[in-house]
N, C-alpha and C positions, 0 to 999 in steps of 0.2 A: 477300873482303878481304883487301888486301892492305898492307905494310905502309908506303905510300905514303900508305892513307887512313888505316890509327892515326895517322901524321903529320900528317896535313890535321886528324883529331880533336885530336889535339893543339895542334896551331895556334891551333884555334877557339877552346879554351878560354884560353892564353893570352891570347891577343887580347880575352876576357871581363874579364878582371884576375884570373883563376884563378894564386894563389901559392905554396898548399901543393900537395908535388909528391904527397905521398901521396892525398892526396884527388885531382886529377889524374889518377893512374893508376886509379882507382875508375871514373871518373868514366868513362874509355875506354873501362875495361874493359867496362861497362854500355851504353855506346852502341856502342859495336860488333857486342857481343850482339845489342842491336835492331837496329841497321843488317843484319847479317847473315840475322837472320832475316829480314827485309822484304826482302831482295833473293833470299833461299833460297825463303820461301812468297807470296809476292805478284810478283813478276818484275820488281821496281825497281830503276832502276837506282840509286850508291852515295848521290849528288845528293839524290832523291827521298827514299829510304830515311831521309837523314842528318835530312832535315827532319824529316821524322815523330819520329826518336828523338827529337830537341831539344826538340820541342814535345810527347813523351811524359812525356821523364825531368828535362827542365828546365825551371826556373820562369820567367815574364818575363826575370826578371834574374836570369843565372846566377849573376854573384858575389855576391848578397844570399846565394844557398847557403853561399857558403866564408864569407860573414862571421857568417850565425848558427849555424854550428857553430862558431865560434870562440866564440863567449859562448856557446854550451850544453854542449861542453868544457873549459869554466875556471870554473865556480861555486865552487869551492872556492877560486881565487885571487881572486874575486872578493868570496865572503865574508869573507875574510882581510882582502883589502885595505881594504872598508868599516870591521871592526870593529878594525883598524891606526886609521882616521882616526877613528873614534869615537870612541874611548878619546884618540887624540892633541890630538882640539878639544877634550876633558873638559879633559884634562890642561892647556891651551893657557891655558885660562878660568879655570882653579882657580891658574894662578900669576900670570897677570895681574890675578884679584883679591886677591888676598895681595899682590900689587907696592903697586898703589892701596893697599887696608889699609896696609902697614908707609911709604908714603910721606902717609897722611892722618896716622896717627902721628907721623908728624916734623912733622909741620906744628903739627898740635897742640898735643905738647911746645915747638915756639919759643915759641906763643903764651903757652905753661902759663908757660914763664920768664920772658916778661918781665910776665908778673901777678904770678909771685912776687918777682920785682926791683922793682915798685913795690908790694908788700906789706910788701918786708922793709922799704922806707924808709920806709914811713906807724908801720911798728911801733917804728922808730928815732927818729922823730920826736915821737911821742906819750912815747916813754921816757924822753927825756933832753930833750923840749920844747925844740926851737932856735927859734931865735925867726924869726917871719917864714915858717917851712917851709923855712930855705935850710939846703943839706946840704953840708958843710963837710967838712973832713979827717978830723974826726972819726967820722963815717961811715964812711972810710976802712979806721976801725983799730978798727971796731967787731967783737964778738964775732959782731953778726947778719949783717953783712958779710960774715963769714968763712964762718961757717953760708949763707948764698946763695950764695958763689961754689963752697966743697963740692958743692954739689947741682946749680950750673950747670954748674960741669964734668962733673960725673957727669952728667945731661943733653945736654951736645953729645957725649962718646962714646956714647954708646945713641941717640942722632939718627943721630946720624955710621953703627952698625954698620943702624940701621932704612934707612937711607937706600941704603949699599950694597948689600945686601939685599933692597931695591924695585929697585934698577936690573938688578940680577943674573936676578933672579925675573923682570922685562920682556925681559931678553935672553933669559931660559932659555924662556918665551912665545913669541915669536917662531920663536925654532928653532925648537919642536917644530909651532908650526901652518906652520911652512915645510916641515919633513921627512917631517908625517906627514899635515895634512889637507889641502893643497892641491895635495901629485899626486896623492889619491885622486880630488880632484875634477876636473883634469885629466884624469887617464885616465878619469872616469866620459863625462864632455862629450863625450872622446875616440871612447868605444862607441857612447853615444848616435849621434852624427854618420856613423859607421860602420853601423850598424843601419838608417839611412836609406837611404829610395833616392836613390839619383846623378840620376834624373831625373821628374820628379814627373809 
């Protein structure tokens, strides 16, 4: 075996798509040992010995070896990413559900305010018996109207706070989804595509 033969082996591995230098060095050593054995014991030339060594040591798609090795040597990394993705997905859904709940409460409160207003006017009409049910200036100065205004002002503040919280939760939900769950999905599909043979 000469240095020219070793460089030929390395060039072949590079042409097959290998990028991991450590793996290439190991494969080069194994192939060189096998080639040298064939050349010495069977008196074969380098090219014939190299072909036999490739058939014996390398799979049909040599680069598949590196891809499989990367997947097998990073299980902890994959598990951690999967945990983060699941936790992120759960938190995103939880924030989204809470946002919908607070938004719904805001909508319900607005309807409640409208009902309260109608009820207050009806109460004032029944109490003071306005002719033809007409609401006049007396209604605007009444205690019932003042009580309703106080209730409505409190409700408006509460609704604003709920709406702001719902808006923030929507934003947080999408941020969590984008930061945790979507990267894992892209990574998972990338790994899956890497594991699939290029040629069927």
